[in-house]
BAVEX-259523 format. One record per residue (C-alpha): chain; x, y, z. Coordinates in steps of 0.05 Angstrom, whole numbers. Layout:
# residues N
NODE  mol      px      py      pz
NODE    A       X       Y       Z
...
//
This chain:
# residues 345
NODE  mol      px      py      pz
NODE    A      88   -1164    -142
NODE    A      24   -1199    -124
NODE    A     -27   -1226    -174
NODE    A     -72   -1173    -203
NODE    A    -132   -1196    -237
NODE    A    -162   -1172    -301
NODE    A    -223   -1146    -261
NODE    A    -175   -1102    -219
NODE    A    -157   -1063    -285
NODE    A    -182    -997    -315
NODE    A    -204    -969    -361
NODE    A    -276    -980    -334
NODE    A    -294    -907    -362
NODE    A    -313    -892    -433
NODE    A    -309    -815    -454
NODE    A    -371    -808    -498
NODE    A    -365    -736    -520
NODE    A    -331    -671    -505
NODE    A    -383    -612    -517
NODE    A    -367    -538    -519
NODE    A    -416    -492    -481
NODE    A    -413    -425    -509
NODE    A    -480    -415    -538
NODE    A    -549    -424    -512
NODE    A    -563    -481    -564
NODE    A    -507    -518    -541
NODE    A    -539    -529    -471
NODE    A    -589    -570    -505
NODE    A    -539    -614    -538
NODE    A    -510    -629    -468
NODE    A    -575    -649    -444
NODE    A    -593    -693    -502
NODE    A    -525    -729    -502
NODE    A    -530    -741    -424
NODE    A    -602    -771    -430
NODE    A    -587    -812    -493
NODE    A    -526    -845    -455
NODE    A    -570    -858    -393
NODE    A    -624    -890    -438
NODE    A    -572    -932    -476
NODE    A    -544    -955    -407
NODE    A    -618    -979    -388
NODE    A    -637    -925    -338
NODE    A    -711    -916    -322
NODE    A    -747    -859    -357
NODE    A    -751    -819    -291
NODE    A    -675    -824    -276
NODE    A    -657    -805    -349
NODE    A    -701    -746    -340
NODE    A    -669    -729    -277
NODE    A    -600    -732    -310
NODE    A    -626    -690    -366
NODE    A    -645    -637    -315
NODE    A    -579    -637    -279
NODE    A    -541    -635    -347
NODE    A    -585    -574    -369
NODE    A    -568    -538    -301
NODE    A    -494    -551    -310
NODE    A    -493    -526    -381
NODE    A    -536    -468    -372
NODE    A    -491    -444    -312
NODE    A    -427    -452    -356
NODE    A    -464    -411    -409
NODE    A    -485    -356    -360
NODE    A    -422    -350    -316
NODE    A    -361    -380    -346
NODE    A    -314    -375    -405
NODE    A    -290    -430    -450
NODE    A    -337    -480    -416
NODE    A    -335    -555    -440
NODE    A    -373    -614    -415
NODE    A    -353    -686    -421
NODE    A    -402    -738    -416
NODE    A    -381    -809    -401
NODE    A    -400    -877    -374
NODE    A    -370    -910    -310
NODE    A    -377    -984    -304
NODE    A    -406   -1013    -238
NODE    A    -406   -1079    -207
NODE    A    -474   -1097    -243
NODE    A    -484   -1037    -289
NODE    A    -456    -970    -309
NODE    A    -465    -895    -283
NODE    A    -467    -834    -326
NODE    A    -411    -780    -306
NODE    A    -417    -707    -324
NODE    A    -350    -668    -320
NODE    A    -352    -592    -329
NODE    A    -291    -549    -339
NODE    A    -287    -475    -349
NODE    A    -237    -413    -348
NODE    A    -289    -373    -313
NODE    A    -278    -325    -253
NODE    A    -276    -383    -207
NODE    A    -312    -394    -140
NODE    A    -282    -362     -75
NODE    A    -327    -401     -28
NODE    A    -342    -466     -56
NODE    A    -379    -492       6
NODE    A    -428    -431      -1
NODE    A    -437    -447     -77
NODE    A    -473    -512     -64
NODE    A    -527    -478     -26
NODE    A    -592    -460     -57
NODE    A    -602    -388     -77
NODE    A    -529    -372     -92
NODE    A    -526    -337    -160
NODE    A    -466    -294    -155
NODE    A    -421    -284    -219
NODE    A    -370    -324    -191
NODE    A    -410    -388    -181
NODE    A    -440    -438    -229
NODE    A    -505    -411    -204
NODE    A    -572    -428    -170
NODE    A    -574    -501    -199
NODE    A    -515    -530    -159
NODE    A    -560    -550    -102
NODE    A    -604    -585    -148
NODE    A    -549    -623    -185
NODE    A    -522    -646    -118
NODE    A    -585    -674     -94
NODE    A    -598    -709    -163
NODE    A    -532    -735    -170
NODE    A    -502    -802    -135
NODE    A    -440    -763    -119
NODE    A    -417    -695    -136
NODE    A    -351    -654    -124
NODE    A    -320    -590    -146
NODE    A    -255    -553    -147
NODE    A    -244    -477    -164
NODE    A    -195    -423    -159
NODE    A    -215    -352    -165
NODE    A    -188    -325    -231
NODE    A    -171    -389    -258
NODE    A    -237    -428    -266
NODE    A    -276    -487    -239
NODE    A    -281    -562    -249
NODE    A    -344    -603    -228
NODE    A    -360    -674    -232
NODE    A    -428    -706    -224
NODE    A    -441    -778    -227
NODE    A    -512    -807    -233
NODE    A    -522    -883    -218
NODE    A    -584    -923    -241
NODE    A    -602    -939    -166
NODE    A    -585    -914     -99
NODE    A    -541    -971     -76
NODE    A    -493    -969    -134
NODE    A    -422    -993    -127
NODE    A    -363    -974    -179
NODE    A    -328   -1035    -204
NODE    A    -264   -1008    -177
NODE    A    -289    -995    -107
NODE    A    -250    -932     -80
NODE    A    -225    -893    -141
NODE    A    -154    -875    -126
NODE    A    -138    -862    -197
NODE    A    -172    -826    -254
NODE    A    -157    -804    -325
NODE    A    -184    -764    -382
NODE    A    -178    -766    -460
NODE    A    -193    -711    -506
NODE    A    -185    -717    -583
NODE    A    -149    -666    -625
NODE    A    -199    -613    -656
NODE    A    -235    -644    -718
NODE    A    -226    -719    -691
NODE    A    -278    -756    -659
NODE    A    -226    -812    -634
NODE    A    -168    -796    -586
NODE    A    -102    -829    -603
NODE    A     -80    -831    -532
NODE    A    -105    -882    -477
NODE    A     -88    -905    -408
NODE    A    -100    -961    -361
NODE    A     -94    -978    -288
NODE    A     -87   -1044    -251
NODE    A     -94   -1045    -174
NODE    A     -70   -1096    -125
NODE    A     -70   -1101     -49
NODE    A     -11   -1058     -41
NODE    A       7   -1027    -108
NODE    A     -22    -988    -165
NODE    A       6    -995    -236
NODE    A      -8    -940    -287
NODE    A       3    -944    -362
NODE    A      -4    -892    -417
NODE    A       4    -897    -492
NODE    A       5    -840    -540
NODE    A      -6    -868    -608
NODE    A      34    -837    -665
NODE    A      -8    -783    -706
NODE    A     -83    -777    -693
NODE    A    -149    -810    -712
NODE    A    -168    -885    -715
NODE    A     -97    -910    -735
NODE    A     -65    -872    -671
NODE    A    -124    -901    -631
NODE    A    -116    -972    -656
NODE    A     -40    -968    -627
NODE    A     -62    -943    -560
NODE    A    -118    -992    -556
NODE    A     -70   -1051    -574
NODE    A     -28   -1023    -515
NODE    A     -84   -1024    -462
NODE    A    -107   -1094    -485
NODE    A     -34   -1123    -474
NODE    A     -29   -1087    -412
NODE    A     -93   -1114    -385
NODE    A     -76   -1184    -404
NODE    A      -5   -1189    -382
NODE    A      10   -1218    -313
NODE    A      50   -1172    -263
NODE    A     120   -1158    -283
NODE    A     170   -1098    -274
NODE    A     156   -1035    -312
NODE    A     215   -1042    -358
NODE    A     190   -1114    -378
NODE    A     120   -1086    -390
NODE    A     147   -1029    -433
NODE    A     193   -1082    -472
NODE    A     126   -1128    -483
NODE    A      92   -1066    -506
NODE    A     145   -1043    -554
NODE    A     142   -1114    -587
NODE    A      66   -1116    -589
NODE    A      64   -1050    -624
NODE    A     102   -1072    -685
NODE    A      57   -1067    -745
NODE    A      19   -1009    -715
NODE    A      35    -935    -720
NODE    A      68    -944    -651
NODE    A      74    -891    -602
NODE    A     100    -865    -537
NODE    A      89    -913    -476
NODE    A     105    -908    -401
NODE    A      91    -952    -339
NODE    A      90    -926    -267
NODE    A      91    -982    -214
NODE    A      68    -953    -148
NODE    A      90    -994     -87
NODE    A      47    -971     -28
NODE    A      85   -1014      20
NODE    A     156    -991       1
NODE    A     129    -918     -14
NODE    A     167    -915     -82
NODE    A     148    -906    -157
NODE    A     190    -949    -209
NODE    A     177    -914    -275
NODE    A     196    -936    -348
NODE    A     178    -888    -404
NODE    A     195    -892    -480
NODE    A     181    -832    -517
NODE    A     146    -769    -499
NODE    A     101    -785    -438
NODE    A     107    -732    -380
NODE    A     107    -757    -312
NODE    A     118    -733    -240
NODE    A     107    -742    -169
NODE    A      72    -682    -134
NODE    A      82    -675     -60
NODE    A      66    -608     -27
NODE    A     103    -549     -65
NODE    A     152    -599     -99
NODE    A     144    -633    -165
NODE    A     192    -691    -182
NODE    A     195    -703    -256
NODE    A     205    -777    -275
NODE    A     248    -792    -338
NODE    A     229    -822    -405
NODE    A     278    -848    -456
NODE    A     275    -826    -529
NODE    A     241    -877    -577
NODE    A     178    -899    -609
NODE    A     147    -965    -581
NODE    A     137   -1012    -638
NODE    A     192    -979    -680
NODE    A     251    -955    -646
NODE    A     278    -969    -575
NODE    A     357    -964    -567
NODE    A     349    -973    -491
NODE    A     292    -987    -440
NODE    A     307    -967    -372
NODE    A     268    -955    -310
NODE    A     280    -908    -252
NODE    A     261    -908    -179
NODE    A     230    -850    -143
NODE    A     208    -838     -70
NODE    A     135    -834     -59
NODE    A     120    -787       2
NODE    A      57    -789      42
NODE    A       0    -754      11
NODE    A      35    -749     -56
NODE    A       1    -753    -124
NODE    A      28    -787    -182
NODE    A      12    -755    -252
NODE    A      25    -779    -324
NODE    A       2    -743    -388
NODE    A      17    -745    -462
NODE    A      47    -691    -502
NODE    A     -18    -661    -511
NODE    A      -5    -626    -444
NODE    A      57    -581    -439
NODE    A     105    -601    -383
NODE    A     111    -526    -359
NODE    A      64    -532    -302
NODE    A      74    -530    -230
NODE    A      45    -565    -167
NODE    A       6    -501    -155
NODE    A     -38    -520    -213
NODE    A     -73    -569    -166
NODE    A    -121    -533    -123
NODE    A    -127    -579     -59
NODE    A     -79    -637     -71
NODE    A    -108    -673      -7
NODE    A    -180    -663     -23
NODE    A    -190    -655    -100
NODE    A    -217    -721    -131
NODE    A    -166    -753    -180
NODE    A    -215    -738    -234
NODE    A    -214    -663    -215
NODE    A    -139    -662    -213
NODE    A    -138    -691    -282
NODE    A    -192    -640    -306
NODE    A    -153    -581    -277
NODE    A     -85    -604    -307
NODE    A    -120    -610    -375
NODE    A    -149    -543    -370
NODE    A     -85    -509    -348
NODE    A     -32    -550    -388
NODE    A     -74    -580    -445
NODE    A     -57    -518    -490
NODE    A     -34    -554    -552
NODE    A     -80    -573    -611
NODE    A     -65    -647    -603
NODE    A     -93    -707    -575
NODE    A     -91    -706    -497
NODE    A     -92    -753    -442
NODE    A     -79    -742    -367
NODE    A     -78    -792    -311
NODE    A     -78    -777    -236
NODE    A     -68    -821    -180
NODE    A     -71    -813    -105
NODE    A     -38    -874     -73
NODE    A     -66    -888      -2
//
């Protein structure tokens, strides 16, 4: 494995707030949260106002046209500064013609409404995935200036975390390191919920980022030792070798993982245990990585009873939209939830 510097590691994203949008007043909270984040990141007053307008359009259309709509506001680190990202997920009627929905003047019940064109013009980047009858996921990123570059460059992996109802801190966390010909993914589901669970998963992220490259089973062994004295948790590492087209996976505890290729879902094995407390055996398994495959990892806040058909367009959907769709469809448990999707290229 080649040397991977700390600068090539995620998370470079901070999830700020999950906001339900079921009442008119909640649209205002979406706008205020997005604007406040932009101001905190040093955006100009004009750009912060543009972000507020776009966030209002997104929230308003969720309220009018969708069911169980939620918005995630988060920051994405760039080379010099950070961008604001607004992610909307719903269980509405879905959109039959996504391309048409971007055009101004489209306001059918199955679309997010007339504001989509304005959102796309105001955003630095914007994409959407939808399936009629299931719902829609949209992500819009707002950079502080026109020539803005994410710290990670081309984003081939993205994750989401969502705390259990009633908690502000999520006890699950993830990280990704990228080298010239590989991606290494790590996930930790801290035992329980709240600050103590978050402390365990944060410790796993810090160690993963600081350790030199090594095989997944060695990384999990080091994580197991480092989490002693914390609540511990389930941990897993997937090393994706782009040259050899394989995934070497090592999981300890209840982390779900799979390789998706076409209509096939290849589950990956985690052994029983709790990192930091109990690990009778730590073992890695190898899996083939077909062309155009997706690699997915998730905590037990998502049920494993989902199929590859959950992903609307595996070849086109951005990894963050894949993660959002999985969270909507499989994140049915009242628990901390974390999902990470990677499209190795």
